[in-house]
Phi, psi and omega in degrees: 000128181287144175291148180293138182242149175299159181297138177252027181298131183279138180255090184253073178284174178297329177293320178294328178301319183286341178252000191269203191302098175061031182248069178256118179287122184227122176287164177299128180295142178271126182243131177243138177202162182296145181306326183292339181251007180289137178222140175288163182262023179293140177300142179290137178279136178242117184296337182262001184276123177284142180292150178291161178304135179088355180287160178077020174084004180291143179280143175286155184278350176076007181280138177279089182286331184295316181296341179277356179290156178299154181303322183297321180290316177300321178297319177296320179296312182298323182291346178269350179281165173295164185302313181294315183296321180296314180296326183288344178298342179296339183268358184293311183190167180300329180299331185264355191300325184262354190294316184299317181292333180273344182276154173302136187284128172246099185247107181242116179306324184291335180283345189273351185238041183293338181267002176058031184236008181252135176279167185300318181296320179295320178297318178298321178294324179294321176299315179299319182294316181297318180294332180284328185265343181265131184279350183089183001285176180262142174254309182217137178227117184233119176225155178291143182290346179294339176295332178298330181270316187270334184224056183299322181294319179294318179298317179298318178295318177302312185291337178273355181297140178293342178295341180257009178305142179061033181301137181257329182228124178239128190222105172268086184199161169207161177230130354287159184306117182299325185275002187303325180251010179250163186234023179291144183287156176298133181251144178294137175290154179294160181301331180296343177303325190263014176282352182259009188301332182284338186246345184296136173247334180226130179221129176235118176250123180232139175049054176217173182241113178269108184285150179302320183294329179284317184290327187304325185264002186278148172208125183243085185293334184248001186293124180257328187225128183227132176231133174238102186246114183056043179254139173268123182206143180280161180299318179297317180292326178297313178297320178298315182298315180295320181292338180270012178241079187292342181254009186297128180248327183232133180227123172246125186227109174219076188223191184214172183107000181209155181252341188217142173229136181238119189248125170229117183206134178275353186242338185299132178248332183221135177227130172237128182234146175211182184246120176270155182231137169199103177049238185257021180289149177302146181239150182296131178229343184216133175238128180237118175267099185283307182208108181220080187295339181255359185295127182245331185225132177228113184240139172258119194259019185209141172219152012260019181293132184269156184209154179252118182243125177241131178244111180270313180213110175206074189296340181257007182295115185242342184234128177232137175171167349247097194273134182282180190297320187264008180290145179250124178245134179231122176243099184064247178256003178271130185240127175243113182242120182061034180069007174254143183279108177281325181210105180263078180283318178219152178275165180242090190282345185277342181284123182242342182231127184223134172234135179229151182221056175284169178295319174215156179214148178236176185293323180302316181296317182294321178296321176298319179295323178293329175293322179286322180244078189292343181258018183300131180244332180228131181230123178245121180246110184261052181199173178282139168292134187296165180282002177293163188293326183058034174291141189222343190301318178269316187299321186244025181298322180294318178298319181296319181287325190261343186243143176264113180280113186264006182300133178249330181227131177228130177238121181247120179276155172056046180276127182242353179081017176285165190304314183298324179288322177297316178299318180299308183292321183293334176304316182281323178301318186270349186232343181273101187285346180252008183296132177250324185211130168242116180255125180250118180268115189243163175290152182300335180288337179262003183274079181206161185298324180299315179294320180299313182295321179298315180290326177302319179286316183295328179275359177055049182299332180292344179253014186302145183290325178257113186296338180267005183292141179243145176249122186234138178246134173228156179288153177292110182250029178302135178232120180259005171273192183275140177235124181266133180244118184286171190305307197257035174259158176206168172198156176301323177209103185278057184230023181294339179231144178291149180226153177289148180307332182274000180290323204269113181241186187300327185300338174300325180292326174297322177297313181294321186289327185113335169050203180261134199301153174193176179303328183298342178301332185264348186279146178280327182272152176274013184275133180283319182240129180247129171259115191233163173245113181255119182276142180290142172279164179304133177088355181265136179267338180205165178284128178255163176299320179299316179294320179296316179297322177297319179296316179300316180299321184282329191246338185244334183282124185273318185218159174047061180300336179294344177276353178259306181215140179215122186061233178259012183255140176244128179289141178268140181236129170252117183252000000 
């Protein structure tokens, strides 16, 4: 008999919508640039580009081409849908009646309560029913970790179901975190959890206790992505687990039970670390990257807890963030303490993207960081520019003459247009010859044309060193609630907005890694859904799809716009 569990009814109010899964309301960013460099966002015409089917006013033939696809293809499509949507395809037509049962099962507990009317016990019963009627195999199984504590027998039965044979993705998680306001201790997952080790490609363990005896026998030959979120695990077992994942590319670690982690991996590309808390358990304080020849991204996912990070060998490391003020970074013999260079023995030329989040930062500190990372191309500052004057014309004249500032993108949070911030921003406007975009995140009270024009003049945009540089204003969209990041999103650095320590789960690593393609691959924001204001062009009576796509290309696409729209053709994305 299962123990009674508190209600897991989801509270999705309108406020939660704005803080919830990828639902950040964002107005169209205001961009200012000189008239001579102004360009419309109309798609470029390509004389050799064939029009897409149906272009030029041709009528569609009305034939259902999708139903004519082979069963295997339809099964792959259905397995990518949410649990409810996939099951409902049985009602489309007789052709579809058998497809869901023949497709790999994608069972996500969170998909089953979209109407907010099911209690936890009913949801558990629904999971049991789906596993009973679907013959398998399994593709993805996602359940909240509180079931490990309240319904261990049911979880064990679920995991032993033949419907989950050959499971590829196992996810002990839910959004919002059910345990956020609960204090039940981490429970060990049942032994049946590990019957999928030979086939798992994605694994997320949340709010559980991985025992030494369980980890010792594990081997994950195909695992690409691993997340340990609020997991209790010993240092020895953690090292063992990582070493038993020869294909591991993404690692998210925000757990407890250890103080130090030492990573050597020939396959890891992305690492995100944070500090987990549970009573008096040991907490992470030191990360050492001993040998990671493929590592490209190293993110610190929590503030204000400080941590000591040492990088001995990571020749491809290009992205760093988002390190707080008192964090200590060591690259070989170069030491960065509190974002100040204590010992610049050697430069770190491979880092191109950097995000920092100190309480305050000034121009002197940023110039020191540019000396340490001379090839820096993108800089994200998630803090207020300090109240110091940030005068630079005399103080940094030698640096301006002798160093090539390679920054192309700069994002400044909490910009108010005070003198110290203007001096800070104008340094890059007037001296960064490769600058393409400076984005200033302002308070909603300053989001108006008068403020934009004033800053355009104060920053001397007409004298900018890079004639193609753009000045863009966006509203302050900081969210200190939980933000859910879905599987197949990415960004070069998903740190444009501050996040609560409990926001960051394994799916962020898929985002950092680049994951499996979708439209989100091209977006700069980690937001799944954008609420925007698109202004009409002269002569337009209403917003058209063509105009909307042009706006998206100009304002949301971060890289490779040709992969989104080219000429009159729009690429289709299946995510």
